[in-house]
N, C-alpha and C positions, 0 to 999 in steps of 0.2 A: 729641365727642372727650373721652376721659378726661383729667383733669389731668396724670397721669403720662406722657401721650403728647405733651404740648405742649413747645414751646421754653421757655416761661416756667418750667416745672417744672425743667428742667435749668439754666436761667439763674439761678434762685434758689439752687440747690444749688452752682453754680459761684461765685456771689457770696458765699455763706456760707463756702465754703472759702477763697476769695481774701481776704476781709476778716479771717478768723481768722488766716491766715498773715501778712498785713500787720501786724496787731496784734502778733504775736510778733516779726517782723523789727524793728519800731520799738522794742519793749522791749529788744532786743539793742543797738540803736544807743544808747538811753538808758543802758544799762548801761555801755557803753564811755565815754560822756561823763562819767558819774558817776565812773568809775575815774580819769579824768584831772582830776577836780576841777571839772567844769562842772555844778554841781548844778542850776542853773535851766535850763540847756540840756536836761539830762536830764528835768527836770520838764515842760518844754514838749513834749518828744517823747513823754513818758508820757501826756500829755493826748491827743495825737493817737492813740497806741496804744489808749487807752480808747475814743476815738471809733470806731475801726475795729472794736473788739469789740462795741460797741453796734450798728453797722451789721450785723455778722454775726448778732447776736441777732435783729434785725428781719427779716433775710432768712430765718433759721431759722423764726421765728414764721409768716411768710407761707407758707413751704413746708409746714410741718406742719399749718397751719390748712386748707389746701386738699388736701394729699396724704395726710393721716392722721398720727396721733400715733406710729405705729410703722412707719417705713420702714426695712427691713432694710439695703438697700444701694442706692446710686445710682452707676452707672458713669459717670464723668465723663471725657470726652476734652477736656482743657483744659490750657493751659500756665500755669505759675505761676513767678514770678521767684525764683531762688535766687542771691543775690549778696551780697557784703560788701566791706569795705575799711576804710580809716581813716575818721574821723568825717566829714570833708568829702566824701569819695567816697560814703559811705553816705547822706549827706543828699542828694546829687545823684541817686543812684540811686532814693531814695525819691520825689523830685520827679518823676523820669521815670515811675515806677510810677503815681503819682497822676495824672499827665497821661494816661497810657494808659487808666486807669479813667474819668476824667471826659470825655475827648474821644471815645474809641472804644467801650470795653466797655459802659458803662452807657447810652450813647446807642443802641447796637444792642439791648441788652436791653430798654430802654424801648419802642423801636419794635416789637420782637417782641411784647411784652406788650400793647401797644395793638392791634396787628393781631389778636391772639387774644382780644380783648375783656376784658382785665384792666387796665382803666384805672387802678385804684387801685395795682396793682403797677407800672405804667408811671410813675405819679406818684412812687412810692417810689424807683425807680431814678433818676429825675430829681433828687429831693431829695438823694440820696446823692451823685450826680455833682456837684452844686453845692458840697457840703462838700469833696469830693475836690479840686475846683478850688482852693478856699482852702487846703487842705493843701499842694497843689503850690506855691502862692505862698509859704507859710511855709517849706517845706523849701528852696526856692531862696534866699530871703532868708537863712536860717540858714547855708546852704552858702557863699554869697558873703561873709557877715560873718565866718564862721569862717576862711575862706581868706585874707581880707584883713586879719585882725586887728582888725576893727571891730565885733565882737560887743558890746563895751562902750564904743564910741565913737560919736559922732554929729557931723555937721557943725554943727548948731546945738544950743544947750543944751536938755537934756531932764531930766526928773526921774528920778533913779536911786534905787531903794529896796532896802535890805538885806532879804532874805527871812527872815533870822534875827531881827533885833531891830527892824526897821522904820525904822532911820535913813534919812533922806532928804537928797538933795543935788541941786540943779540945776546941771548942768555939761555940758561937751562929752564928758567921759570919766568913767567910773566909777572909784572908788578901787581901788587894789590890795588894800588891807586896810581893812575897815570901821573908821572911827575910834571907833565906840562899842563894838562887840562883838568886833572883831578877826577877823571872818569873812573868808574869801578873796573875791576878785572873783567867783568862780564862784557865789557866793550872791546876786548882784545879780539882781533880776527883769529879764527880757529885755523890751524894748519892740520889738514887731514892727509896723512900719508896714504899712498896707494899700495895697499897690501891686503891680502886675504886674512881677515881676522876670523876667529872661531867663536861661535855662540857659546 
């Protein structure tokens, strides 16, 4: 069977499109956070957006390596999320999208690739799914912290660091204005614990 007749061919194209769109959606969330003065929240989201773009690149590389460097068009029958909202809502929707990718989409795509004899592509789908699982956890944490006003608070003292000047303080809550450079609280590096949060 020719590669362009396989499920893996279409799944790589769908993944490229999906990851490209996710990267753009997350850049829009970061932009909204930046406009509201949440600089480090925006930077955290931008890193995830960059991750999605790299995933798209990897899927594109695998697709063109096997399907040829000049593919005029691939007709995709696939659904992609188009949604928005305030920052907390957008973060929750991003977590939902990441869960869909890591639990259903990439698991199915990895199974298809394995069945068609593309073990390396199956491994790629599984690797990306693992990253998306962590993205889901980060988005859930950020949404919960943003909604409850605990983005810059913690039950026990932690180290807060100003992203502008490097001022550091161990406390339960970050300062409103940096004592050294007078940067706003939105410039404080975010500490994201590694734990499974629930939607």
